[in-house]
C-alpha positions as CSV (number, residue, x, y, z in Angstrom):
1,M,68.4,118.7,157.0
2,T,70.7,115.9,158.3
3,D,69.4,113.5,155.4
4,R,70.3,116.2,152.8
5,I,73.8,116.6,154.2
6,D,74.3,112.9,154.3
7,A,73.2,112.7,150.6
8,L,75.5,115.5,149.6
9,E,78.4,113.8,151.4
10,R,77.7,110.5,149.6
11,R,77.4,112.3,146.3
12,L,80.7,114.2,146.9
13,A,82.4,110.9,147.9
14,A,81.1,109.3,144.7
15,Q,82.4,112.2,142.6
16,D,85.8,112.1,144.3
17,E,86.0,108.3,143.5
18,R,85.0,108.9,139.9
19,I,87.6,111.7,139.6
20,A,90.2,109.5,141.0
21,Q,89.3,106.7,138.5
22,L,89.4,109.1,135.5
23,S,92.7,110.6,136.7
24,A,94.2,107.1,136.9
25,A,92.8,106.3,133.4
26,I,94.2,109.5,131.9
27,A,97.6,108.9,133.5
28,H,97.6,105.3,132.1
29,Q,96.8,106.5,128.6
30,E,99.5,109.2,128.8
31,D,102.0,106.5,129.9
32,R,101.0,104.3,126.9
33,E,101.3,107.2,124.5
34,A,104.8,108.1,125.9
35,I,106.0,104.5,125.6
36,E,104.7,104.3,122.0
37,R,106.4,107.5,121.1
38,L,109.6,106.2,122.7
39,Q,109.5,103.0,120.6
40,Y,108.6,104.8,117.4
41,A,111.6,107.1,117.9
42,Y,113.7,103.9,118.4
43,G,112.4,102.8,114.9
44,Y,113.3,106.1,113.2
45,F,116.8,106.0,114.8
46,I,117.6,102.4,113.8
47,D,116.3,103.2,110.2
48,N,119.0,105.8,110.0
49,R,121.8,103.8,111.9
50,M,121.7,106.6,114.6
51,F,123.3,104.3,117.2
52,D,124.3,107.0,119.7
53,E,120.7,108.3,119.7
54,M,119.3,104.8,120.1
55,V,121.4,104.1,123.2
56,D,120.3,107.4,124.8
57,L,116.7,105.9,124.8
58,F,117.8,103.3,127.3
59,C,117.7,103.6,131.1
60,E,120.8,103.8,133.2
61,D,120.0,100.8,135.5
62,E,121.4,97.7,133.7
63,P,119.4,97.9,130.4
64,W,119.6,94.9,128.0
65,M,119.3,94.3,124.2
66,E,118.9,91.0,122.4
67,I,118.5,90.9,118.6
68,G,117.7,87.5,117.0
69,Q,120.3,84.9,117.9
70,R,123.2,87.2,118.5
71,G,122.9,87.0,122.3
72,R,122.0,89.5,125.0
73,Y,124.1,92.5,126.0
74,F,123.8,94.4,129.3
75,G,124.6,97.9,130.1
76,K,124.6,101.0,127.9
77,A,128.2,100.8,127.1
78,R,128.0,97.2,125.9
79,I,124.8,97.9,124.0
80,H,126.5,100.9,122.2
81,S,129.5,98.9,121.2
82,F,127.2,96.1,119.9
83,L,125.2,98.5,117.8
84,L,128.0,100.6,116.5
85,D,130.8,98.1,116.1
86,V,129.0,94.8,115.5
87,L,125.8,95.8,113.6
88,G,127.1,99.1,112.3
89,D,130.7,98.0,111.4
90,G,131.9,101.1,113.2
91,R,129.8,103.5,111.1
92,W,127.2,105.9,112.3
93,G,124.5,107.0,109.8
94,L,123.7,106.2,106.2
95,L,125.8,106.1,103.1
96,R,124.7,107.9,100.0
97,D,121.8,106.0,98.4
98,E,121.5,103.6,101.4
99,V,118.1,102.5,102.9
100,I,117.5,100.4,105.9
101,N,113.9,100.8,107.3
102,H,112.5,99.2,110.4
103,V,108.8,100.0,110.3
104,Q,107.2,99.8,113.8
105,M,103.8,98.2,113.9
106,Q,101.1,96.9,116.1
107,P,102.4,98.0,119.5
108,L,100.4,96.5,122.4
109,V,101.5,98.2,125.6
110,T,100.8,97.0,129.1
111,V,101.6,99.4,131.9
112,A,102.1,98.0,135.5
113,A,99.5,99.1,138.1
114,D,102.1,101.3,139.9
115,G,102.9,103.1,136.7
116,M,106.6,102.5,137.0
117,T,107.3,99.7,134.6
118,A,105.6,98.5,131.4
119,R,106.0,96.0,128.6
120,S,105.1,95.9,124.9
121,R,104.8,93.5,122.1
122,A,105.1,94.9,118.5
123,R,106.2,94.1,115.0
124,A,109.0,95.4,112.7
125,Q,108.9,95.2,108.9
126,V,112.5,95.5,107.6
127,Q,113.5,96.6,104.1
128,G,116.8,97.8,102.8
129,N,119.8,97.8,100.5
130,S,122.5,98.1,103.2
131,P,125.3,98.6,102.0
132,P,124.0,100.4,99.0
133,T,126.4,98.5,96.7
134,T,124.7,95.2,97.5
135,E,123.0,93.3,94.6
136,F,120.1,92.3,96.9
137,F,117.2,94.0,98.6
138,L,116.5,92.8,102.1
139,L,113.0,92.0,103.4
140,A,112.5,90.8,107.0
141,E,110.0,90.7,109.8
142,A,110.4,90.5,113.5
143,I,108.5,90.4,116.9
144,Y,109.5,92.7,119.8
145,E,109.0,91.9,123.5
146,N,110.3,95.0,125.3
147,E,110.5,96.2,128.8
148,Y,110.3,99.9,129.9
149,V,110.9,101.8,133.1
150,R,110.1,105.2,134.4
151,E,113.4,106.7,135.4
152,S,113.5,110.2,137.1
153,G,109.9,110.7,135.8
154,V,110.8,109.8,132.1
155,W,109.9,106.6,130.3
156,K,113.0,104.8,129.0
157,I,113.7,101.4,127.4
158,K,114.8,98.8,130.0
159,G,115.1,95.8,127.7
160,L,114.7,95.3,123.9
161,G,114.3,91.8,122.6
162,V,113.8,91.0,118.9
163,A,112.8,87.5,117.7
164,M,113.3,87.5,113.9
165,T,110.4,85.8,112.0
166,Y,112.2,85.5,108.6
167,Y,114.8,87.1,106.3
168,T,114.8,87.2,102.6
169,L,117.1,88.6,99.9
170,L,115.6,89.6,96.6
171,P,117.9,90.2,93.6
172,R,117.4,93.8,92.4
173,E,118.2,95.7,89.3
174,K,117.7,99.3,90.5
175,I,116.6,101.4,93.4
176,W,115.8,105.0,92.8
177,F,115.1,107.9,95.1
178,H,113.4,110.6,93.2
179,S,109.8,111.1,92.1
180,A,108.7,112.5,88.7
181,P,110.1,116.1,88.2
182,P,107.9,119.2,88.6
183,S,105.1,119.6,86.0
184,E,106.0,122.0,83.2
185,A,102.3,122.4,82.3
186,F,101.2,123.1,85.8
187,P,104.3,124.4,87.7
188,P,104.4,124.2,91.6
189,D,104.0,127.2,93.8
190,Q,107.5,126.7,95.3
191,P,110.3,124.0,94.9
192,S,110.2,120.7,96.7
193,L,112.5,119.8,99.6
194,P,116.0,119.6,98.1
195,D,118.2,116.5,98.3
196,D,120.6,116.2,101.2
197,P,124.0,115.9,99.5
198,G,125.3,113.4,102.0
199,L,122.4,111.1,101.5
200,G,121.7,111.6,97.8
201,R,118.0,112.0,98.4
202,Q,115.5,114.1,100.3
203,F,115.4,114.0,104.0
204,A,112.7,115.7,106.0
205,P,114.1,117.6,109.0
206,W,113.3,116.3,112.4
207,H,110.5,118.3,113.9
208,F,111.1,116.9,117.4
209,T,114.1,116.6,119.8
210,H,115.4,113.4,121.3
211,P,112.6,112.1,123.4
212,V,114.7,111.2,126.4
213,K,117.7,113.6,126.3
214,G,116.1,116.6,124.5
215,Y,118.9,117.4,122.1
216,A,118.5,118.4,118.4
217,L,118.7,115.5,116.0
218,R,121.2,115.4,113.1
219,V,120.8,114.4,109.5
220,P,121.9,110.8,109.6
221,A,124.6,111.0,106.8
222,S,127.7,108.9,107.5
223,N,129.7,111.3,105.3
224,P,128.0,114.7,105.6
225,V,128.5,117.0,102.7
226,E,128.1,120.8,102.9
227,S,125.2,121.8,100.7
228,A,125.9,124.2,97.9
229,R,122.6,125.9,98.4
């Protein structure tokens, strides 16, 4: 009987250890997914010049940002001024027919053993016609080396560093924003998503709220126009 009890105790101890290992692995994976979601949200916000929403992704404890050779800025207020006033020329959101995409790619996230900090390396593919009157179309590529911190239980950006790989400007003749019209021979069952009048093109509504602050996200039109519909 004593041998059977000892065997059961060893088996229970082994199971407890395995459960602890699996729990740690799940927590680690959940952290990675939360950080990737945070970084992808950053990409969508910078696509749309949503500078207020970008800053709200950063932690409160001395965050930093460094883009190319523009130098490093510390603190949320300095980062916000850099984004809005320097990069954005004082303008939040997109002008009509403006495009400036920052496609987030290949994130490789490393979470610290204590689950409180993390780092990532990723790529951005940039394309755009900002401002929309420019005669060129921009293509660029960059490498991120970013830092993250868990603050009050929520993952936030601690530091965002972008090393630009290249820029190129391509002369363009035309950019258009609409697909072919509905088929007359085979009509659709309902109309497509209408244009947003402030953007001059379709814009799919955000299905998620701000990943750090939780507020509803706006249509990123610099000069919003009331829809006639």
